[in-house]
DORONU-611360 format. One record per residue (C-alpha): z, y, x. Coordinates in steps of 0.001 Angstrom, whole numbers, padded with zeros to 6 digits, always signed. Layout:
ZYX
...
This chain:
+096410+007922-092384
+094321+007512-089216
+091291+005263-088883
+089095+004675-085837
+085445+004122-086769
+084221+003276-083258
+085016+004044-079640
+083876+007662-080089
+084849+008624-083647
+088023+008625-085742
+089298+010447-088815
+092696+011466-090210
+093977+012170-093718
+097324+013846-094440
+099018+014477-097779
+102231+016478-098100
+104392+018068-100765
+106667+021067-100485
+109036+022287-103195
+111288+025331-103110
+113303+027183-105723
+115289+030390-105575
+117754+031393-108260
+119528+034739-108026
+122101+035189-110764
+125723+036155-111254
+128007+033129-111182
+125393+030922-112859
+125170+033111-115951
+122163+033441-118228
+120675+036951-118225
+121741+037476-121850
+125385+037235-120715
+125131+040104-118238
+127260+043249-118554
+126413+046635-117086
+128115+047141-113691
+130756+049872-113591
+132571+051531-110701
+136066+052586-111800
+139040+054186-110157
+141562+051650-108862
+145025+051944-107360
+145882+053401-104947
+143948+056481-106026
+142643+059161-103652
+143210+062812-104534
+141230+065926-103592
+141362+069656-104264
+138102+070843-105878
+136765+073946-104176
+139704+073688-101731
+141857+075197-104472
+145447+074003-103833
+146316+074575-107487
+143774+071968-108657
+144081+068256-108014
+141599+065579-109040
+141072+061905-108394
+137985+060518-106615
+136326+058384-109335
+135717+055092-107539
+134596+053934-104126
+130918+053022-104613
+131689+049329-105188
+131245+047955-108704
+134485+046625-110150
+133257+045186-113457
+129982+043903-114829
+127130+042029-113187
+124052+042609-111074
+121001+044763-111856
+118548+041851-111724
+118250+038231-112805
+115656+036242-110879
+114333+032703-110718
+111180+031354-109096
+109880+028060-107780
+106798+026740-106014
+105545+023152-106107
+102962+022804-103350
+100674+019847-102576
+098511+019949-099445
+095662+017601-098533
+094116+017761-095054
+091349+015697-093540
+089315+015856-090347
+086900+013747-088339
+086517+013907-084555
+083584+012548-082597
+083057+012502-078822
+079284+013006-078832
+078922+012793-075042
+080635+013935-071856
+079984+017566-072776
+080436+017861-076549
+083386+016889-078775
+082811+017861-082394
+085553+018165-085001
+085093+018977-088694
+087515+018976-091571
+088943+020466-094713
+092277+021399-096209
+093369+022282-099704
+096675+023564-101062
+097304+023227-104805
+100325+025055-106178
+102340+025643-109286
+104355+028851-109117
+106677+030242-111745
+108557+033531-111668
+111055+035127-114034
+112323+038526-112945
+114397+040660-115325
+115595+044163-114471
+118783+045502-116070
+119440+042317-118108
+122342+043969-119938
+119992+046374-121779
+119800+045559-125471
+116768+043607-126610
+117200+040377-124705
+114858+040924-121757
+116281+043947-119955
+114528+047245-119295
+111511+045442-117819
+110535+041936-116870
+107877+039914-115131
+107271+036346-116298
+104407+034082-115292
+103469+030533-114366
+100279+030193-112326
+098285+027416-110661
+096419+028889-107681
+094727+026953-104899
+093464+027802-101431
+092062+026011-098436
+089270+025866-095899
+086330+023944-094486
+085800+024131-090749
+083753+022806-087847
+084210+023277-084110
+082579+022109-080904
+084585+021683-077683
+082182+022010-074758
+083222+020993-071238
+080792+021431-068364
+081682+021474-064646
+085095+023074-065209
+083798+025483-067854
+085412+025162-071300
+083951+026601-074489
+085523+026121-077909
+083276+027529-080628
+083677+027102-084355
+083801+028642-087767
+086065+028333-090777
+085325+029050-094435
+088550+030155-096125
+088580+029946-099925
+091031+031073-102570
+091263+030434-106305
+093736+032806-108046
+093885+030416-111023
+093037+030183-114710
+095941+032515-115569
+094130+035360-113789
+090714+034425-115201
+092076+034548-118759
+093976+037792-118159
+090901+039566-116784
+088026+038004-118722
+089678+036753-121926
+088853+038102-125365
+092172+039964-125545
+092048+041266-121979
+093714+044623-121359
+091561+045281-118287
+088813+047886-118347
+085157+046892-118275
+084816+048346-114780
+087521+046084-113376
+086111+043069-115209
+082712+043719-113638
+084319+044122-110218
+086134+040798-110628
+082887+039025-111543
+080974+040665-108679
+083560+039741-106034
+084108+036117-107119
+081938+033089-107833
+082372+030264-110319
+082998+026606-109439
+083838+024131-112232
+084756+027024-114518
+087210+028718-112109
+086632+031918-110155
+086805+031714-106342
+086729+033995-103335
+085609+032891-099868
+085266+034417-096429
+083734+033103-093181
+086029+033221-090133
+084382+032694-086704
+086437+031508-083711
+085623+031468-079989
+087586+030366-076948
+086336+030420-073355
+088068+029412-070131
+086558+029227-066669
+088090+028410-063275
+087708+031326-060874
+089075+029190-058038
+090987+025954-057597
+094219+027748-058528
+093032+030435-060938
+091797+030207-064543
+090304+033062-066566
+090294+032733-070375
+089162+034700-073424
+089896+034108-077129
+088369+035750-080183
+088878+034947-083838
+089051+036120-087438
+092086+035112-089510
+092965+035704-093159
+096269+036093-094988
+096580+035733-098758
+098221+038565-100750
+101798+038045-101889
+101899+036540-105393
+103502+039633-106943
+100606+041770-105628
+098210+039710-107780
+100156+038399-110785
+102709+041126-111596
+102512+042250-115246
+099349+040199-115929
+101015+038296-118759
+102864+039577-121774
+105585+041959-120662
+107285+045143-121715
+108811+047935-119721
+110690+051181-120228
+110362+052543-116698
+107463+054882-115893
+107067+053393-112419
+105865+049842-112994
+103673+048053-110451
+100782+046078-111926
+099184+043181-110102
+095550+043463-109065
+093473+040282-109470
+090599+041792-107447
+092631+041943-104220
+091069+040474-101087
+093059+038631-098411
+094084+040682-095395
+091857+039987-092388
+092907+040059-088737
+090457+040211-085840
+092144+039167-082601
+090964+039447-078998
+092790+038044-075975
+091903+038105-072273
+094109+036336-069763
+094504+034985-066263
+096533+031946-065205
+097306+031469-061500
+099025+028520-059830
+101004+029928-056922
+102294+026520-055771
+102648+023081-057305
+105915+024321-058849
+105071+027929-059725
+102631+029310-062300
+102095+032889-063445
+100096+034020-066489
+099010+037521-067502
+097162+038391-070696
+096172+041409-072754
+095421+041377-076474
+094134+043544-079303
+094676+042829-083002
+092988+044671-085878
+094242+044131-089436
+091860+045177-092222
+092305+045285-095997
+096001+046054-095581
+097532+046250-099069
+098928+049522-100459
+100042+050866-103849
+098227+053723-105569
+098514+055471-108922
+095512+054590-111072
+094529+056044-114451
+093702+053328-116964
+095106+050552-114766
+095151+048755-118109
+093476+049950-121293
+095475+052963-122458
+098003+052675-119600
+098231+054739-116419
+100210+053021-113702
+100621+051882-110123
+098686+048956-108714
+097846+047334-105387
+094554+047798-103526
+093115+046927-100107
+093390+050387-098589
+095097+050580-095203
+094878+049001-091794
+097090+048280-088805
+096395+047497-085181
+098371+046139-082288
+097645+046075-078591
+099687+044934-075673
+100090+042718-072652
+102306+039809-071661
+103370+038213-068405
+104956+034790-067943
+106282+033071-064826
+107339+029401-064747
+108970+027561-061882
+110650+024297-060862
+113052+024067-057934
+115838+022027-056344
+114964+018799-058223
+117064+019456-061323
+116252+023106-062025
+113478+024823-063943
+113125+028324-065249
+110855+030897-066783
+110577+034630-067239
+108626+036409-069979
+107918+040078-070452
+105717+041953-072889
+104816+045473-073906
+102955+046330-077100
+102244+049139-079534
+101617+048607-083259
+100336+051494-085354
+099366+051835-089000
+098865+054444-091699
+101695+052908-093705
+104565+050557-092931
+105225+049787-096583
+103078+048687-099486
+105177+050945-101752
+103958+054370-100604
+102100+054900-103869
+105280+054139-105809
+107360+056494-103642
+104757+059198-104149
+104904+058771-107933
+108711+058997-107803
+108515+062188-105682
+110291+060401-102836
+107254+060971-100601
+105465+064316-100319
+101936+062959-099848
+100033+059745-099236
+100098+059009-095484
+096787+059966-093854
+097725+059753-090168
+098190+056715-087977
+101827+056353-086894
+104030+053691-085352
+104649+050677-087572
+108188+050110-088788
+108205+046609-087262
+106927+047757-083853
+109271+046640-081049
+107496+047848-077873
+109108+045827-075104
+110633+042385-074847
+112168+040433-071956
+113514+036902-071744
+114684+034571-068992
+115443+030883-069233
+117222+028562-066794
+117468+024807-067403
+119328+022070-065558
+118328+018497-066352
+120160+015638-064626
+118587+012266-065527
+120451+009056-066115
+121524+007389-062864
+121595+010591-060805
+124910+012035-059631
+124292+015369-057900
+126765+016418-055236
+127905+020046-055367
+130188+021209-052546
+131419+017666-052100
+132052+017180-055801
+130123+014348-057438
+128896+015368-060890
+128208+012986-063794
+124667+011966-064735
+122580+012155-067916
+123204+015724-069067
+121352+018979-069509
+122272+022650-069689
+120244+025640-070802
+120932+029343-070394
+118716+031922-072130
+118909+035685-071873
+116922+037884-074238
+116439+041627-074685
+114092+043803-076696
+113713+047377-077804
+115646+048456-080869
+114399+049017-084385
+112205+051995-085151
+113447+054695-087501
+112371+058092-088799
+114428+060929-087295
+116433+063399-089343
+116786+067146-088882
+119949+069222-088983
+119692+071643-091914
+123038+073371-092421
+126799+073121-092648
+127728+072582-096305
+129809+075612-097330
+132323+073920-099633
+133618+071302-097172
+131949+071883-093780
+129885+068686-093767
+126816+068742-091449
+123678+068117-093541
+120825+066095-092039
+117584+065474-093915
+114634+063200-093137
+111639+064883-091575
+108561+065384-093750
+106209+065484-090752
+104099+062325-091048
+103571+062159-087283
+107323+061655-086882
+107579+058631-089208
+109177+055737-087253
+108693+057686-084026
+112203+056973-082714
+113653+053712-081395
+117259+052670-081916
+119581+051103-079380
+118039+048067-077690
+119120+044492-078437
+120334+041965-075892
+122189+038684-075956
+122619+035416-074052
+122838+031839-075356
+124258+028809-073579
+123936+025161-074571
+125140+021920-072977
+124434+018297-073942
+125997+015164-072400
+124500+011783-073283
+126466+008538-073205
+126218+005033-074581
+128705+002916-076535
+128045-000605-077788
+124322-000342-077163
+123957+002947-079061
+123126+006304-077484
+125272+009314-078339
+125317+012953-077374
+128046+015576-077215
+126810+019145-077629
+128302+022579-077073
+126349+025669-078122
+127421+029279-077671
+125335+031949-079379
+125670+035540-078136
+127753+034419-075174
+128889+037913-074148
+129454+039110-077735
+126894+041921-077487
+126710+044335-080416
+123134+044784-081642
+122512+047262-084488
+120517+046143-087537
+121180+049144-089820
+120329+052308-087911
+122076+055622-088478
+119129+057991-087890
+121455+060722-086668
+122634+058649-083677
+120005+055896-083291
+122775+053303-083371
+124864+051504-085974
+127397+053695-087759
+130807+054228-086188
+133608+056157-087846
+133320+059810-086897
+129515+059834-086642
+127488+062343-088581
+125274+060662-091190
+122193+061724-093214
+122423+063397-096570
+122669+060662-099188
+125109+058566-097118
+128735+058642-098228
+130541+060057-095182
+134241+058988-095218
+135155+062309-093573
+133554+064163-096509
+133625+061568-099300
+131683+061820-102544
+134108+063116-105126
+132052+063212-108310
+130877+060331-110463
+128770+058363-109828
+129659+057712-106202
+126343+057457-104303
+127310+054428-102209
+130245+052834-100407
+131186+054151-096990
+128617+053030-094340
+130966+050504-092706
+128865+047521-093808
+129680+044692-091355
+126038+043545-091472
+125064+046710-089602
+125534+044538-086482
+123850+041241-085664
+125950+038073-085603
+128781+038203-083036
+129607+035366-080675
+129839+031978-082360
+130557+028566-080877
+129478+025206-082250
+130343+021712-081095
+128683+018553-082309
+128224+014844-081867
+124977+013011-082608
+123744+009441-082459
+120235+008165-081721
+118930+005151-083648
């Protein structure tokens, strides 16, 4: 809904609904129907000589794939999400344009997650079940100032978050299992509105741009941004639940949203009427990064693992972009960037890994982030022939009303933690590689780079007064192989004959004792999607 109040002021209201559901089960079965998965020996069997003794023959007990039974988890969740947004804009004078508004998101979320459903008792070895009604939103105001070519956009935003009555009851209720210290912390860090507890944080924003010359523009952006914790970080195990595992993660209702502080400085230069180049540098600090830790008395009488705002991450880099138009029908662009992202931890599960003795110590040094991809390049070429034009190429008259796009993309590969050669295993000669325990080496290596090209073509035509289009799209035109699962011995996807880390099932030296650790590492998803071609026909109404 949009309504103009006068020749300087108007307002807008927007209401939307979003619903999503995810069900992960085995062939539509209820969790009570699950059977424990079993890997059994199947024909044709594979024989081996234990201890290389030719007088002894045994059968390898399975291949790492489960032959009978069902999955280890049963999961179902949904979110029903209503959003209301409203803003009012007023052109105060030739210099000031003021905009103010609000937004609110009101949700119902339900989750049922059952581990090992086949365990006797009806609800597996552990479960998490909750239905919550959180809400979040913001109030904001900004002033766009324009004065003699100088542009200033200044504003502030108040982000608010209500975890919901489910959390309030779990923490503050008469039968609460939370300690008095955590209850006091929850009260100190929230405030009450209409009987519900809220959190809020002020987020300033600033944008400045100024023409250095007729063809050059200098700009600077600064802002604070917040990101809500994942629902499981807050709500896990808050309701009634039971568990047999010693390594359960409990939600923390006192979590704060993660906060990012971003800075950007850039320069835009118009070389000609058809050519523009932009260069910018940026810095991004992320505070209150969420991590797991072991906490005594995480609930009354229970020691466990919970989430806290502990770590941080930061990214810095620069980007360059060049755009051009030429020869009437052609346009193109080139983009390049280089960045570094570092953090103390690339996973929120370090506390859990430490409790399970899968990590020697809590990370204390800043290292490369797992998701850091330092460099990226892309080039785009477009041809757009409008209706009524018939370009002539080497004497050949081409049809009109079509467009073609070619895009080439490349970026550095995925980061991984290197492994170290330890020994040759005496009984079968297998090379043993183990992950390094040096924290400074975590995610220090980069796998094989990615690259691919995409091509698309669309031809428009009309029939009986209706407009149609014929499309051809080729993804990964040159069928490049880009690794998604990195073998840390080689820095590339696994190929038969490669050495692999300890814990991988090497087909040259297969696991021979039950249970088989895993299937052979020939997972086809270790590569990105190969070339695929799609054709289509569409109609415009």
